[in-house]
N, CA, C and O atoms as a GROMACS GRO file, in nm:
protein
  160
    1MET      N    1  -9.673  -0.459  11.592
    1MET     CA    2  -9.599  -0.531  11.536
    1MET      C    3  -9.636  -0.637  11.392
    1MET      O    4  -9.726  -0.718  11.414
    2PRO      N    5  -9.582  -0.639  11.267
    2PRO     CA    6  -9.690  -0.701  11.142
    2PRO      C    7  -9.689  -0.852  11.182
    2PRO      O    8  -9.586  -0.905  11.225
    3ASN      N    9  -9.815  -0.926  11.166
    3ASN     CA   10  -9.809  -1.030  11.209
    3ASN      C   11  -9.819  -1.160  11.082
    3ASN      O   12  -9.916  -1.185  11.012
    4SER      N   13  -9.700  -1.219  11.083
    4SER     CA   14  -9.643  -1.279  10.967
    4SER      C   15  -9.635  -1.412  11.003
    4SER      O   16  -9.567  -1.446  11.099
    5HIS      N   17  -9.726  -1.526  10.906
    5HIS     CA   18  -9.725  -1.634  10.886
    5HIS      C   19  -9.611  -1.722  10.843
    5HIS      O   20  -9.611  -1.845  10.843
    6SER      N   21  -9.521  -1.647  10.808
    6SER     CA   22  -9.378  -1.725  10.712
    6SER      C   23  -9.354  -1.775  10.879
    6SER      O   24  -9.348  -1.663  10.930
    7THR      N   25  -9.339  -1.853  10.970
    7THR     CA   26  -9.247  -1.890  11.074
    7THR      C   27  -9.121  -1.934  11.061
    7THR      O   28  -9.031  -1.910  11.140
    8SER      N   29  -9.111  -2.007  10.948
    8SER     CA   30  -8.985  -2.086  10.894
    8SER      C   31  -8.838  -1.995  10.897
    8SER      O   32  -8.724  -2.015  10.940
    9GLY      N   33  -8.931  -1.854  10.805
    9GLY     CA   34  -8.753  -1.781  10.855
    9GLY      C   35  -8.820  -1.648  10.971
    9GLY      O   36  -8.871  -1.542  10.935
   10SER      N   37  -8.802  -1.689  11.090
   10SER     CA   38  -8.811  -1.549  11.156
   10SER      C   39  -8.742  -1.575  11.282
   10SER      O   40  -8.782  -1.641  11.378
   11PRO      N   41  -8.591  -1.488  11.261
   11PRO     CA   42  -8.492  -1.506  11.354
   11PRO      C   43  -8.526  -1.437  11.412
   11PRO      O   44  -8.514  -1.475  11.529
   12ILE      N   45  -8.598  -1.278  11.401
   12ILE     CA   46  -8.649  -1.153  11.514
   12ILE      C   47  -8.732  -1.224  11.607
   12ILE      O   48  -8.748  -1.161  11.711
   13ARG      N   49  -8.790  -1.337  11.601
   13ARG     CA   50  -8.914  -1.370  11.650
   13ARG      C   51  -8.850  -1.476  11.702
   13ARG      O   52  -8.923  -1.556  11.760
   14LEU      N   53  -8.708  -1.504  11.699
   14LEU     CA   54  -8.666  -1.602  11.760
   14LEU      C   55  -8.565  -1.534  11.843
   14LEU      O   56  -8.530  -1.613  11.930
   15LEU      N   57  -8.493  -1.403  11.856
   15LEU     CA   58  -8.449  -1.363  11.884
   15LEU      C   59  -8.542  -1.280  12.022
   15LEU      O   60  -8.486  -1.302  12.129
   16LEU      N   61  -8.634  -1.218  12.032
   16LEU     CA   62  -8.651  -1.178  12.062
   16LEU      C   63  -8.780  -1.315  12.155
   16LEU      O   64  -8.891  -1.304  12.206
   17PHE      N   65  -8.700  -1.410  12.138
   17PHE     CA   66  -8.812  -1.495  12.201
   17PHE      C   67  -8.682  -1.570  12.345
   17PHE      O   68  -8.701  -1.601  12.463
   18VAL      N   69  -8.571  -1.574  12.264
   18VAL     CA   70  -8.493  -1.652  12.361
   18VAL      C   71  -8.409  -1.446  12.478
   18VAL      O   72  -8.339  -1.442  12.579
   19ALA      N   73  -8.453  -1.352  12.412
   19ALA     CA   74  -8.426  -1.255  12.485
   19ALA      C   75  -8.532  -1.232  12.606
   19ALA      O   76  -8.520  -1.172  12.713
   20TYR      N   77  -8.617  -1.286  12.561
   20TYR     CA   78  -8.790  -1.285  12.682
   20TYR      C   79  -8.729  -1.337  12.775
   20TYR      O   80  -8.689  -1.282  12.878
   21THR      N   81  -8.715  -1.475  12.732
   21THR     CA   82  -8.691  -1.596  12.803
   21THR      C   83  -8.537  -1.593  12.917
   21THR      O   84  -8.500  -1.657  13.015
   22ALA      N   85  -8.489  -1.489  12.841
   22ALA     CA   86  -8.368  -1.454  12.906
   22ALA      C   87  -8.374  -1.343  13.038
   22ALA      O   88  -8.307  -1.342  13.141
   23VAL      N   89  -8.450  -1.278  13.005
   23VAL     CA   90  -8.457  -1.134  13.106
   23VAL      C   91  -8.572  -1.188  13.218
   23VAL      O   92  -8.591  -1.134  13.327
   24ASP      N   93  -8.647  -1.314  13.162
   24ASP     CA   94  -8.715  -1.358  13.288
   24ASP      C   95  -8.759  -1.528  13.252
   24ASP      O   96  -8.826  -1.569  13.157
   25LYS      N   97  -8.693  -1.606  13.366
   25LYS     CA   98  -8.695  -1.752  13.325
   25LYS      C   99  -8.788  -1.773  13.407
   25LYS      O  100  -8.783  -1.881  13.466
   26GLU      N  101  -8.896  -1.686  13.437
   26GLU     CA  102  -9.028  -1.752  13.538
   26GLU      C  103  -9.167  -1.743  13.407
   26GLU      O  104  -9.272  -1.806  13.414
   27ARG      N  105  -9.123  -1.642  13.289
   27ARG     CA  106  -9.182  -1.639  13.198
   27ARG      C  107  -9.168  -1.740  13.096
   27ARG      O  108  -9.233  -1.752  12.993
   28GLU      N  109  -9.073  -1.812  13.140
   28GLU     CA  110  -9.007  -1.926  12.968
   28GLU      C  111  -9.143  -2.011  12.923
   28GLU      O  112  -9.168  -2.034  12.805
   29GLN      N  113  -9.233  -2.060  13.041
   29GLN     CA  114  -9.349  -2.150  12.957
   29GLN      C  115  -9.368  -2.053  12.886
   29GLN      O  116  -9.310  -2.037  12.778
   30GLU      N  117  -9.492  -1.933  12.960
   30GLU     CA  118  -9.604  -1.864  12.964
   30GLU      C  119  -9.520  -1.841  12.770
   30GLU      O  120  -9.589  -1.874  12.674
   31ALA      N  121  -9.401  -1.793  12.751
   31ALA     CA  122  -9.326  -1.738  12.606
   31ALA      C  123  -9.331  -1.860  12.508
   31ALA      O  124  -9.341  -1.858  12.385
   32VAL      N  125  -9.321  -1.980  12.604
   32VAL     CA  126  -9.338  -2.128  12.512
   32VAL      C  127  -9.459  -2.085  12.459
   32VAL      O  128  -9.464  -2.021  12.354
   33ALA      N  129  -9.613  -2.133  12.560
   33ALA     CA  130  -9.678  -2.133  12.514
   33ALA      C  131  -9.814  -2.056  12.381
   33ALA      O  132  -9.916  -2.092  12.322
   34LEU      N  133  -9.725  -1.938  12.394
   34LEU     CA  134  -9.759  -1.831  12.317
   34LEU      C  135  -9.648  -1.857  12.218
   34LEU      O  136  -9.705  -1.855  12.109
   35LEU      N  137  -9.555  -1.874  12.203
   35LEU     CA  138  -9.438  -1.960  12.066
   35LEU      C  139  -9.594  -2.038  12.021
   35LEU      O  140  -9.689  -1.976  11.975
   36ASN      N  141  -9.593  -2.160  12.043
   36ASN     CA  142  -9.652  -2.259  12.011
   36ASN      C  143  -9.798  -2.241  11.960
   36ASN      O  144  -9.861  -2.308  11.878
   37ILE      N  145  -9.839  -2.112  12.043
   37ILE     CA  146 -10.040  -2.048  11.963
   37ILE      C  147  -9.954  -2.041  11.843
   37ILE      O  148  -9.971  -2.127  11.758
   38ASP      N  149  -9.852  -1.938  11.822
   38ASP     CA  150  -9.828  -1.850  11.711
   38ASP      C  151  -9.786  -1.942  11.600
   38ASP      O  152  -9.833  -1.930  11.486
   39LEU      N  153  -9.674  -2.057  11.641
   39LEU     CA  154  -9.655  -2.147  11.534
   39LEU      C  155  -9.823  -2.202  11.460
   39LEU      O  156  -9.828  -2.204  11.337
   40GLU      N  157  -9.909  -2.231  11.513
   40GLU     CA  158 -10.022  -2.300  11.468
   40GLU      C  159 -10.083  -2.211  11.351
   40GLU      O  160 -10.185  -2.247  11.292
   0.00000   0.00000   0.00000
């Protein structure tokens, strides 16, 4: 997966994030942490 820093327009990443949390709610906090790290 290409590492793009244009987080302002990344609907694909958002969809992956939503799908990931929908599949495994227990990993939601982990996903949020990963997303927050990626946004910085």
